[in-house]
Structure formats: C-alpha cells, structure tokens
N, C-alpha and C positions, 0 to 999 in steps of 0.2 A: 504494500500500500504506500503510495507516495506521501512523503512528509513524515512518516513514522520511522523511528530509529530501530535498528535490529535488536539491540540489547534492552534499551529502556522502554520502548513502546510509546514513548512520549511524542506529542506533536504540538505544534503551535496553538496557542489560545487566541481567540479573537474577541474584541469588545470595542468600547467607545473611549476615545480620549475626551475628557471634559475640560473646556476652558473656564476661565473665571466667570464668564457669562452663561456657563452651562451649555454652550453650543457643542453638539456631539459630532465627532469625526471618527471614522473607523481606524483602528490600529491593531497591531499584532504583538503578542508577547511570545518570544522565542524561549524554548527551554534552555537551561544553563548547562549546555553540553561541553565537555572537555575531552580532548584527545589525550589518553594516558597510556603509559607503559606499565603493566602490572606483572609482577613476578609470580609465576605459577610453580610452586615447588613440585607438584606431581609431574609436570613436564620438564622441570629443571631449565626453564627459559622464560624470557619476557614475552608478553603478548600485548599488542597494541589494540585498544578498544576505545570507542567513542561513547562515553557515559555521562550521565548528569552528576553534578556535584553531590547531591544527596545520596545517590546510589554508590558513589565512591566510598562513602562512609560505611555503608552496609557491606561492601566488598572487603574493606579493611577489617571488618569485624568477623565475617563468616568465611571469606575466601571466594575467589572467582568461580571455582568449580561448583561449589554449593549454591552460589547465587544463580548461576546459569541453569543448574539442575532444577531449582525452584521455579524457573520461568519456562522450563521445557526446551532449553537450547543447549547446543554443544559448542565447544571452542571452535571447531571447524566452521560452523555456520556463522560465527561472529567474526572470525579473522579472515575467512575466505581461503584458507589453506587447503 
C-alpha cells in the first residue's frame, strides 16, 4: 500500500492548519521516521531499517527479532535481502 512503511505500518495524518482567525487550510503530519542501523546478535551483523522514533525505543527494549515477530514480519522482508 503506498504511503505505508514496511516495519511501522504508519502513514501520514491529514487535518487542518488553523490561523489566528481560525481560517482552515489543509496540511499533513508526517510520521517521525528515522533510518537506523540496528545490531542483531542472532545474525551477528547490523541491519538497516526505517522506523519511527517511538518504535526504536521498543526495539531497544525487546530486540528487533521479537519486534518483527510480533508484527508478523521477517528480517528479509524488511531489509530486502
């Protein structure tokens, strides 16, 4: 699906920007995505993934393999190897 990220599943949110006079114009909020190198001890190598800042904290806590398993993904599907 276009606009969705492989790992996060997040997509942009849309809404209105409000001026001082409360005039509404359309705008978009992009997710806070970061390109990170994460060490995976099971593979004994670094893996590059594009994830949100909030999910980086979860990956630091439980590990990348467990995080992807909870989402039904594999490392190959995320990295494209």
